[in-house]
N, C-alpha and C positions, 0 to 999 in steps of 0.2 A: 765338663770344662770348668770345674770349680764348684764352690758351694757358697750359699748366701749368708752364712752366719756373720762373716766379717762386715757385711754392708751396714749392720746396725752400729758398729763401733768405730768406723773410720770415716765419718762424714767429713771431718777436716781434711783428710788426705784426698777424698773425692773432690772437695771444693778446690783444692790446690791443683789437681789434675785438670779440672774444667778450666780454671784460669790460665793454666799453662798451655792448653791445646786450642783455645778459642780466643778470637778477637771479639770486640763488642758486636752484638747482633748475631752471635752463634756462627761467625765465619771461621771455619777451621784453619788452623795454621799448618799449611802443607809445605813440604820441601821436596823439590824435584832432584833427588839424589838416586843413585843406583838402587833399583829394586824397591823404591819407595811406593807404598800402596796406601789407599784409604778404603774404607768400608761403608757401604750404604746400609742404613738401619731405618727402622720405622720412626717417623716423627712423633707418633703418639707415645711410643716408649721413651724416646729422648725427652719429650716434654714432662713426662711423669718423673723421670730421673732428675731433671733440672729442678722441678718443684720440690722433690724430696730432699735434695741437698741445698735448697734455698739459693738457687741461682736463677730462678725465674724473675721476670721483670717486677712482678708484684711483691717479691721478697727483697727488693733493692735496699730497703732500710734494715734488713736483718742478716746481712751477709756474714757478720761475725758469729752468728749463732751456729754452733756445730752439732746441734741436735736435728735429727731428721724431721721433716714436716709431713705428717700423714703417714700413709703406708708406703713401703718401698715399691719400686716398679715391678718387681718380680724378675724371673729369668728373662734374658734378652731374647725375644722371640721375633724371628723374621718371616714367620709363616704368612703374615698378612700382606707382605710385599713381594713374595716369591711364588712361583708356580712352575711345576715341571722342571725344577732345578735351576730356574733363571728368574731374574727380576721381572716382575709383571710389567706389561707395556703401559705407556701413557701415564706413568707416575710423574708427579711434579716435585722438583727439589724444593725443600723448605715448606712444602705444603703436605705432601704424603711421606717424603723420606728426607733424611739428613745424611750428610757426609761427615764421617769422623776419621781421624788418623788411625791407622792400624794398631799403633801402640796403645791408644786409648781403648780400642775395641777389645784387645787382649786383657786389659785391666778390668773392664766392665764385666766380661764373661767370667773372669776369675772371682769377682766380687758377687755377682748375681747368678752366675750359671748361664747356660745357653739351651734354648729349645729349638729343635728343627734339624734339618739335614745339613751337616757341616759342609757337605759338598756343594750346597746351594748358596753358601755365604757370598754375597756380591762384592768381591774385592775389585778395586779399580786402580789401574796404573796412574801414577802422578807423573806428568810430563811438563816441560817448559814450553810456553807458547812463543810465538814470534815476538811478543812484547816482553819476553824474559820473565813472565809471571808463571808460577806453578798452577796447574789446572788438571782436570780429569774429565772423563766423559761418563755421564750417567748411563748412556747407551752407546758404547764404543761402536764405530762403524764396522760392520761385517758384511762385505759386499760379495754377492754371488754374481760373478762375471760370466755371462753367457754369450757366446759368439752368435752372430746372425748367419754366419756361414761356416766354413770348415775348420775354424781354429779351436783352441782348447777351452774347455770349461774350467774356470778358475774361482778360487775363493781368496779373499783378501781381508785380513783383520788388521786394523791400524788405528792410529789416533785421528781425531777429527781435525787436527791442525794440518794434516797432510793435504796435498793439493790435487786438483784434477790432473796436473802434469805427472804427479807421483803415480797415480792410478794408470795413466796411459803408459808410462815407462815400465811399470810392473807387467802390463799386458805384453808389451814389446819383448821384454826380457824372457818371459815364460814361453813365448811363441817363437823366440829366436828371430825377431824382426829387427830391421835396421832402424836407427834412431829417427830417420827422416820419414818413416811410414806414418801416414795420418791415421789416427784412431778417433772414431766418433762414438760417444757414449749416450745411451738412452735410458730413461727411467722405464723399466718394463711394465710398471703398474699403469702408467698413463700415456706412454709413448713419447713423453716430452724429451726433446734433445737437451742434454746437459750442456753447460756453457763450454765454449771453445777456449776461454781464458784459462790457461794452464796454471795461473797463479791463484785462482779461486780455491779457497779451502773447502774441504768436505763439510765443515760446519756452516760456512756461508751458503753452501748448496743444499743444506738440510738433509745431508746423507748420514743420518744417525741410525744406530741399530742395524738390524738385518734388512738389506735392500737387494732386490733383484735388478741388476744392471745388464742391459744388452750392449754389446760393443760390435762395431763394424770396422774392419780394416780396409782402408781405401788406398789404392795405389795411385801414383801420380797421374797415370793415364785416366783413371776414373775421376780424380779430382779436377783434371783439366777439361774433361768432357762432360757427359751427362751421366756419369757412372753413379752419382749420388741418388738418382731417381729410385725410389722404392725404399730407401733407408729411413725416411722420415715417416712418422705415423700421422695420419690425418683422422680427425675425430668425426664421428657421425654428427649430423645436425638435424634439428627438427624444424621444418619450415613453418610449423604452426605458431612458433614464437617470433616476436618481432626482433629486429636488430637490437643488440645490446643485452638481451636476456641470456646471459652466459654465466655459468658457474666458474669457480676458481678452485683449483686443486689444493688440498691441504698438504703442505710439505712437512708436516710433523708439528702439531700443536700451533699451526698458523691460522686458525680460524679467526683470531683477533685481527690479523692483518687483512684477511679476506673480507671480513665485515666492514672494516674501515674503508677499504678500496671500493667496495660496492656503494658505500655512502657518497664518497667523493665523486665516483663515476656518474652519480645521478644528477650532478650539477651540469646541466646542458651547456651553458656558455663556456665553461672550462673544458668540457669534453670536446666541443666543436673546435675550440682553439687549438688543441693538441692534435686532434685527428686530421685537421686540415693543414697541419705543419706550419701554421702561422708562428708557432713558438720558436722555430729555428732562428728567426731573425733577432730574437731577444735573448738567446742563450748568453749568459754571462760567465764565460769560462775562467775569467780572472778573479772572480769573487771568492775570497778566502773563506767566506761564511757559507758557501755552497759546496756542491760536489763536482764542480767543473762542468755541469750540464748532464752528468751521467744519470742522476735520479730523474731529471725531467725527461730525458730521452727514453729511459726504461719505462717510465709511466706512460709516455705517449705511445710507445710500442705496444704496451699492454692494452691501452684503450683501443688502438686500431684492431688488435686481435679480437677483443671482446665485441667490437662493433663490425666485425667482418661477416659476410654472408655465410661462410662455411661454419661459423660458430653459433648460429642461432640455436638456443636450447642446449648447446654443448658445453665444453669445459676448456678453459685456458689455464696455463700454469704460470703463476707470477714469480717464477724463480729468479729471473734476471733483476726484477725490481727489488726482491728481497736481498739479493747479493749486493746490490748497490747501496741499499739502506744499511746492511750489516757492516759494510766497509767504513761507514761514517759512525754508526751507533752500534757498538759490539753487543749491547744488551739485546738487540733484535737478531743476533747471529745464531743463537743456539736453538734449542728445541723446546724451551720452556714457554708456557703460556705467558703472554704479556698483556698489557692493558690497551684496548682498542683506541681509547681517547688519546693516550700518549703517542701511539703510532700515528693517529690522524694528525695531531698537532705537529709531530716531527715531519711528516710528509708534506703538509701545507707549508711549513717553514722552509723546507729545502726546495720545494717547487718555487716558492717566492724568491729565494736567494739565487737559484739557478736562472730564473727568468727576470731578475731585477734589471731594469733598463738603466739604472744608475751605475755607471762603471766605476766611478771614484766617489766614495761617500764623503761629503764635506764635513768638517767638524762643526758641531752646533754648540753655541755657548748658551748655557741655561740661564734664564733670567728669572728674577723674583717676580711674584705677582704684583707687588706694589699697589694693591687695591685697584688694579685695573679691572674693567668689566669682564664678566665671564665670557662674553662673546669674543672679545679681543684675545683673551687667553686661549680659548678653544681654537680660534683661527690660527693663532701663532703655533700652537702645539701640532695641529694637523699639517700646517705648512712645513714645519721643521721635519716632521716624520716623512712627508712626501719628498723632501729634498734628498733623503737617503734611501727611500723605499718606493719603487714605482713598478708594479707588476700587475698582471691580471689577478693574482691572488689578493692583492691589496684592493683592487677595483671591486672584486666580488665579495670578499669575506670580512673586510675591516670596517669597524665603526669606532666611535670615540666615547670613552667613559670619563665622567667628572668624579673626582675623589675629593671629599671634604673631610678634613681631620680637625677636630676641636680639642684643645687642651682642657681637661676637667678642672684645672686650677685657675689659670689666668684667662681662659676663654679665647686664647689666640686661635685663629682659624687659618688653616693652610689649604689652598685649593690647587689641585693639579689635574691635568687632562692627559689621558693615556689611551693609545689605540688598542683595540682588542679584535681577535678573530674568532672568539667563541665565548660564550657565557657559561661558567660553571655554577650551576644553581644548587644551593643547599635544599634538602628536603625539609619541609616544615617539621619542627621538633617540639612545638608547643601545641597542646590540645586543650581546649576549654569546653567544659560541659555547659551547654545552654539548653534551657527549656523553651520550646516553641509552643506558646499557649494555644490550646489548653493542655494537651496530653503527650506531646512528643518531646523526646530528649535526644540531643545529638552531641557527639564528640566532634568538635569543630576545629580544623587546623587554622591557627592564627599566628601572625608574626609576634615576636616576643613582647613588643610594647603593649599588646592586648588592650588597646583603647576601644571605646565604643565604635568609632568609625572603622577600626581594623576588624572587629568582630562582624560588623554589618557588611563590610566589603566582602569578606569571605562567605558569609551566610547567603548573600544575594547571588553569589556565583552558583550556589547549589539550588537555592529556592528563590528565583526572582519574584518580586512582589507584583501583584496585579495592578492594572491601571486604576487610578483614583484611590490607591491604598498606599500605606507607608508602614515601614517597620519602626517600632519604638523599642529601644534598649533600656532595660531596667535592671536594678539589683535588688535583691530581697533582703530585708532586715526585719526578721520576726513577722509582725502583722502589717508591715509597711513596705511599700515600694519606693525606690528612688529612681526617677527618670534621669537617664544620663544623656546629656546633650552631645551631639556629634563633634562639637568643638572641644570637648573635655580631653585633657591629656592624662587623666587618671587611668592607671592600669587596673584592669578587671580580672587579672589572671586567677586570683584566688577568691573571687566573689561568686555568689550564687546569681547567675545571670538568667534573666527571662526576657524573651523577645515576643512582642505582640504585633499582630498584623491588623492595623486599624485603618478605617476610612479616614480621608483627610478632613475630619470634622472634630468636634470636641470629644473628650473622654473624661471619665471620672474613675478614681481609684476605689476599689471595693474590697472589704474583708468580711467573709462569711464565717460565722462561728456558731457553736452550740454551747451555751453557758460558758463562754470564754475560750472553749477549745476550738482550734481552727478546723473548719470544714474543708477548706482549700487554702493554698497559699494566696496571698493577696493578688488581685488581677486588675487590669484596666478594662473598662466597658465603654463601648462607643455610645455616644449620645447623638441621636439624629436631630440635632437642634442647630439653629443658626445664631442664637443670642447667648449672652453670658449667664443666663439664669435657666433653671430647669425644675420641673415639678417631680413630686414623688412618683407620679404615674410614669413620667419619662424614665426615671431611675429603675423602676420595677421592670419596664419593658426592656431596657438595656441589659439588665442582669439576666432576664429570662433568655434573651438571645444568646448571651455568652454560655449559659449553662446548657442550652439546647445544642450548642456546637459540640458538647461532649456527648450528650445523649438527649433525645427529645423528652424522655421521661423526667429528667432532672429539671428541665424548664417548666414542664407541666406541674410538677410537685411544688416548685417555687411559686408559680402563679396561684396555685390553690392556697398555699399558706398566706399569700398576699390578700386574696379575696376573703379569707377567713380572718383577716387582720391579726395574724399570729406572728408577724414579723416585727422585730424591734430595731428601730433605726437610731444611730448615734453619729452625729447629732440628728434630732428628730424635727422635721419641719415639712410643711407641704410644698415649700419652694426653697430651692438651694441656689446659692451663688457659686458659679464655676470657679474653682481654684485648683491649679495644677498640683499644688502641694497637699491639698486636703485629702483625707481618706474617710469614706463613709463605712461605718461598721454596721452590719446587718445580722441580728441574732435570729437563728432559726429555732422553731419549736422542737425539731428533732433532726437527726442526721439524714442527709440525702443518700448516703452510702456510696459516695464517689471515690473511686480508686484511681489515682494518677501515677502510681509507682511503676517503674520499669527501667530496664537497663538502657543506657544511651546507645544509639546507633552511630557507628563511626562513619563520618562522611569522607569520601575520597579526597585526596589531595589534588587540587587542580594545578595545572602548569602555571596559571596566574598567581597562585599562592606562593609557588617557588620563586617567581620573579619578584613578588612583593618582599619576600624574605631576603633575597639578594640585595634589594634596594633599601632595606631597613637599616637604621643606625644601630651600630653595635659597639660595645666597649672592647678594646683590645685586651688580650690576656696578659698575664704577668710575664710570659715568655716572649711577648711580641710588643715590647714597649716602643713608643715614639718619642724622638728627641724634640723637645719644645725649645725653640731658639730664644723665646722670651724668658722662660723660667731657667733655661740652661740646665735642664734635667730631663731624664727619661720619664715619660708619663704613660699611664694607661688611658690613652686618648680614646675619643669616640670617633668612629669612622663611618662614613656613609657614601654609597655610590649613587650616581644618577646617570642614566643613559643620555648622552648628549646627541649623538647621531647613530643611526642604525645602518647595517650593511644590506647589500642585495641578498646575500645568502647568510642566514642566521643559524649558526651551529650552537646547539644547546646541549650541554653535558650535565646530566643529573648526577649529583655527587652522592653516589650510593655507598661509598666506602669512607670509613673514618677509623682512626686508631684509638682504641681504648685498651691499653696494655697490649692488645693484639688487633690486627685489622679485622673489622666486622663489616658486614654488608647490610644496608638498609633495604629491605625487600618491599617497601611500601608501594602500593599502586598509585601511579600518578596519571591523572586523566588529562590528556593533551588533545587539542583539536586537530583534525585532519585538514580542515580548511578554515580560513577566516580567523587566524590568530592575530589579534590586534595588540601591538606593542607600542607603548607611548614613550617618546623621547622628547627632549627639549625642542627639537625641530618640528615635532608633530607626531601623529600616529601613523604607523605603517601596518599593512595587512599582508600576512604571509600564509602560504600553503605548505603543507608537509610534503617532502619529496623522498625522504629516506629515514630509516630507523636502524640503529645498531642495537641488537638485543644481547643481553648476557643472562644465561641460565646457570644456576648452580652456585658454587661457593667461591670464597675469596681465593685468588691465586690459581684457580683452575676453572672448572665449569666449561661452558661452550658458548661461542659467539655465533649468531646468525645475523642476517640483515633483511629488511624489507625495503624495496625500492620501487618507485613509480616509473613506469615506462609508458609514455603516452597517457592514456586515461586509466590504465590498469595497474594494480599493485601486484608485485611478484615477491615470492619468498626465495631467499638465497641461503642455502645451507652448505657451505663449501662448494662442492661440485654439483650438488643437486639443486635444481631450479623448478619452480612450479608457480602457477597462479595462486595468489594468496586467497584462501577460501574462508578465512576468518577475519576478525577485526584487526586493523593495523595498530589499534591501541591495546597494549598489553602491559602486564606488570613487570615484564622483563626489559622494558625500554631503558637504554643506557645513554645513547646519543641520538638527538633529534636534529635533522637537517631540514630547515625551512627556507623557502625561496619566496621573494616578493610575488604576490599574486599576479602582478602584471607580467612577470617573466614566466612563472610556472604555467600560465594559461596561453602563452604565445604559441603560434604554429610551430616554431623551431623546437620548443620543448615537447609539445604534444606528438610531433612526428619522430621523436627519438634523437634528433640532432639539435 
């Protein structure tokens, strides 16, 4: 299909073609005209080509350079994305594959050549959606229509914009049936009855790619009587499971949705509210910010199915809920993997608006703080919010954050209060190497300010000190230690930090050397004295104890040198005055042979570390400036959050994804408590228990979601339609969303009994 020689000489033309065929973000420019097609190619090849022609994001400053960067990508090879003449299943657009216009595909193969079976090239038809936008199907619907009785077996290949009504009419036409004959469609894989709504699109119903669909033709006499009996599939159940332990069918890369639903379903007060139909009295069908109650009703229907007797240990199909969500948010309509946290936020937002008891939202006039007390501002903010928002979602999931913004120039302070229904916590990104006397080193996660109290707070979470002991933070400067008080605002991020575990008594600073060469870094030794003076004998005993903590032989050698009077003290005295700043140098006649070197052990990130980082002050970036009313300029202000009030249900999102030229995932293990999570806010400290976890395994934009949820006193694992008792720890490195409930609620009989 061409040769590669030209690709070395026409970089400028390739750059022009890229600019011609793509919008920003590699969005292809498609036109829905007669016979318009696009082609699916490997994203790896596409990225190599972009880099070579200097159109990758990292080359944004070198777009005018018409020399190739690095090696050319080689022949356009589709073998990694095709199998048996077809596109491999479960590929994700913009993660595994890219869509390019057919005209560009022909150019690329002319420049670089082609490897593979030309008959397997995945061409895709471009069509116009109902929103008048050009689109294509990565996996076009190919429905194998199989009758449940004596009618014809049919195959239908079409666009995903077509509707359930289109499929039913196709079946009627091919079987010579009248237009008023009822057709019922079923997913042959799981027996799920497809929606009766004939306007629902195949995309909304997750009918992509090859699907086996059963259809039943129902006469009017059957429809008016009991003729439908036997047309519906009933799933087996396992009575050994309690109510609510029910899997959810994967409708095509919908594991993200299933995981989020299982987490929300674990909130017993919300579940009880919808199962008992209390929500119907609160449906707000006039709210333009909601779905007219459709999402709330679909969610309630699914909860009743999941908590029905016949579905213990079985599987439900969340198709109707997905259809209602997709009608409002098209990004969830297709078959691509989405983000579970975005879906959870969307579902909670629309459940709130559908169930909002405020029918007409009054306008609220924003008032300046005018140096009013925080308590007054907080009460005003919450009152204004409640005037427009009053639902069970607000009652359960909402708290209040205080935001303080400070101008770096004029020091103007702006304070606002904002409701929240989840906390998105950054993962600690600052590690400090600390030595824990005598011989252990740790890589410790700390907030960016890295003050002594920050270091000690994190350290004590991992290694709590014993009663009647205290940790002392020091920095090392040559043969001298500097004790850092916990009131210090000094950053220790780039200092050599050493922590000592001392009894709550006096201590003295020691430096051991042999002819001026350090035997050990300087250290603090406990003095078992109650007065401000100590003797040389007290000193020798204190040093012996510290050396013996490394190894008994070092303490014995030191004591022997002392008995032989071979130690040289500076200053030298029989009695010393206690001075926190002074350092006593002790010369040894020979080396003790102590080795303290070793690599630091990385300490796990604690959930409390993430909360601390969320609440830490940070300076805004140069792309996120704040307008200072006093300076009348945009400034890189300092911003700090404080939690003013906490909700009954605390949803925590671990921010594992960040964009550095491309989206990357932080796979750091975060240690979170199963019970007794203590979170402090201005109003006091609240205690939470974990009730659900959404897990994400794998890479950005793909991978797989599962969920853990607590039913009664037992944890269960939910992997789409598969459910089982959780036989491992609920704390894993895959955790993405954590759902905590106040201990007083999570241990109530209602929650323990499943309702």
